[in-house]
C-alpha positions in Angstrom: 0.0 0.6 0.0 1.6 3.3 -1.2 -1.0 5.9 -0.3 1.3 7.6 1.4 3.3 8.7 -2.1 -0.4 10.0 -3.2 -0.7 12.1 -0.3 2.5 13.8 -0.7 1.4 14.4 -4.5 -1.3 16.0 -3.3 0.7 18.5 -0.8 2.4 19.2 -3.9 0.1 19.9 -5.6 -1.8 22.2 -2.9 1.2 24.0 -1.8 2.0 24.8 -5.0 -1.9 26.4 -6.3 -0.7 28.5 -2.7 2.1 29.4 -4.3 0.1 31.5 -6.8 -1.2 34.0 -4.6 2.2 35.7 -5.5 1.0 36.8 -8.6 -2.8 37.6 -7.8 -2.7 39.5 -4.8 -0.4 42.0 -5.8 -2.2 41.7 -9.2 -5.5 43.0 -7.3 -3.9 45.2 -4.9 -4.4 43.3 -2.1 -0.9 43.2 -0.8 2.9 44.2 -2.0 6.1 42.4 -2.2 9.2 43.3 -3.3 11.2 42.4 -6.2 7.6 41.4 -8.2 5.7 43.4 -10.7 2.3 42.2 -12.0 2.7 44.3 -15.2 2.6 42.0 -18.3 4.4 42.5 -21.3 1.1 41.3 -23.6 -1.5 41.9 -21.4 -0.8 45.7 -20.6 -0.1 47.0 -24.2 -3.8 45.3 -25.1 -5.5 45.7 -22.4 -4.2 48.9 -20.4 -2.3 48.9 -17.1 -5.9 48.6 -14.9 -7.7 45.9 -17.1 -4.2 43.7 -17.5 -3.9 43.9 -14.0 -7.0 42.2 -13.6 -6.5 39.8 -16.3 -3.1 38.4 -14.8 -4.3 38.3 -11.7 -7.4 36.3 -12.8 -4.5 33.9 -14.9 -3.0 33.2 -11.2 -6.1 33.0 -9.2 -7.3 30.1 -11.3 -3.9 27.7 -10.4 -4.3 28.3 -7.1 -8.2 27.1 -7.2 -7.2 24.6 -9.7 -4.3 23.0 -7.6 -6.4 23.1 -4.3 -9.2 21.2 -5.7 -6.4 19.0 -7.8 -5.4 18.0 -4.3 -8.1 17.7 -2.6 -9.5 15.2 -5.3 -6.0 13.0 -5.7 -6.4 13.0 -1.5 -9.8 11.2 -1.3 -8.6 9.3 -4.6 -11.2 11.1 -6.9 -10.1 10.2 -10.8 -10.7 13.3 -12.3 -8.1 15.4 -10.3 -5.5 15.0 -13.4 -8.4 17.2 -15.8 -8.4 19.7 -12.9 -4.3 19.5 -12.3 -3.8 19.9 -15.9 -5.5 22.0 -17.1 -4.1 24.3 -13.7 -0.7 23.5 -14.7 -1.1 24.9 -18.3 -3.2 28.2 -17.2 -0.2 28.2 -14.7 2.3 28.3 -17.9 -0.1 30.5 -19.4 0.3 33.3 -16.6 4.2 32.7 -16.2 5.1 33.5 -19.9 3.0 36.8 -19.8 3.8 37.8 -16.4 6.9 36.5 -15.4 8.0 39.8 -13.2 5.0 38.4 -10.8 6.9 35.7 -9.2 10.4 35.4 -8.4 13.2 34.1 -10.2 13.7 31.0 -8.8 9.5 30.5 -7.6 9.2 31.1 -11.6 11.7 28.5 -12.3 10.0 25.9 -9.3 6.1 26.3 -10.7 7.4 25.9 -14.1 8.9 22.9 -13.4 6.0 21.4 -11.1 3.6 22.7 -14.1 5.8 20.4 -16.7 5.8 17.6 -14.1 2.0 17.7 -13.9 1.9 17.7 -17.2 4.7 14.8 -18.3 2.6 12.6 -15.3 -0.5 13.4 -17.3 0.7 12.0 -20.8 3.1 9.0 -19.4 0.0 8.0 -16.8 0.4 9.1 -13.1 -0.8 6.9 -10.3 -4.5 7.1 -8.6 -4.9 6.4 -4.8 -6.4 3.5 -5.6 -4.3 2.5 -8.3 -1.3 2.9 -5.5 -2.9 1.2 -2.6 -3.3 -2.0 -4.8 1.0 -1.7 -5.4 
């Protein structure tokens, strides 16, 4: 029985989701962090600073919620956690590409690694909690 591995995966997904608050809290004016910016090289020229920041915040808020939901689903053995995690990883990568300065460089790198790992596991098959328990 390998339930701790599934719970560890859920913890990683949950922590990764919480890390996205660094992107949406400042974008929506709820917090400020040193050495980060919510300015987007793509959104601001197209939408303006205020609307660009609002959209950037939404792009970072969606993976916060998505990864937390995926973590809960994985921890409780629900099979659809993968779909939610993949959608969250893709959204996170888009947010990181459009607003890279929203996260410190080390956080941006770590976030990218986790997102790519989630996508890789989705392609090559991540185990379900029930499947782990049978091993």
